[in-house]
N, C-alpha and C positions, 0 to 999 in steps of 0.2 A: 155369552162371551168368550170367545173362542181362545181355547190354550196353545192351540196350534195350527194356525189357518194361511198356511203360508202358499198363495195363491203362484207363485213362482215355480213349485214345487214341481218335481215330471214324473217322482217315485209314487206308484200308482199303486204301490206295497203300505208306504206309510199309514203309520195310524194317528189321525189327528182326536182330539180329545176336546169335546165343550165342555164346560161347567154351572151345574145349575144348585139350586137349593137341594142340598144333600144327596146328589149325586154327580156323578161324571159321566159323560153320553162317549163313547168311544167310537170312530169310524173306518173304515179300511175300505177306501174307493179302490182297489184292486180286485177285492171279491162282493163286490154291491153286483146283482142280476139286474137290479131297478124292478122290484117288484113293486115297488111304490106302498108297503105294505107301510110302511112309516108315513109316507104322507097322506094317505090315507083316514090312519088310525090319532093323526093330531098334525091337523094343517096348518096350527098356528106354530108348530116345532122346527117341522120339517117344512122346509122352504126352499126347496132344487134352484128357481131362479134368483136368489140372493146370496149374498156372500158377506156374514160364514151364513152355511146355509142350514145348519142348525141352531137356533133359539131354546137351547135347552132350560129356562129361566120361567118359559111361556108354558111350562106345566108341573105336578107335583114328581117326584121320586116315583110316589107310586105309576103315576099314568104312564111315563114312559119307560117303566117296567113291562107294563103288561105291551105295549106298542112294538115295543122292541124284542121281546121274545116269540112275536109275528114275524121275523126279519130272517125267510127263511134258508138265506146266503151267510147269515152268521158275522154281513159286513158293519152291524150297527152292534155298537154292547154295549155296558155300565157297569161300575165301580158304585155300591150306595154306601150313606154315613152307616148305614147300619148293616155289613156286612152281606148284601148281597151282588152276585159278580154276572156277567153273562159273557166268556168269551167262545171261541171255536173249538169245538168238541175234540176231543185227541180222540187216535182210531180206538175201537172200542167201547167208547162213550154213549152208550143209551138215550141220556137222558138229552133236553133241549136247552137246558140252562146250568150251570153250575151254580144256582143262587143257594145261599146260607141263610138260611133264617135265624134269629138270635133266639 
């Protein structure tokens, strides 16, 4: 289910959110490099020819985290109900994600 999937939006840097069980997947179109790590990793979730193209309910939060962590451009991110997050790193941040483990 898309929380914000306005197909008429022209703002490429808008961050869209897609809710799943225990996770919200975020996507920033303007940042996407089309490496297709997401599509190859979870083709039942990431369907670029459909709208909305992310169906977060088709995978567990853990499966989404593993796949999204492979996104090289940080166009994809997440917030999980157990506190894990992935956002674009700030300058000087050496980690590939800002995961917080409880």
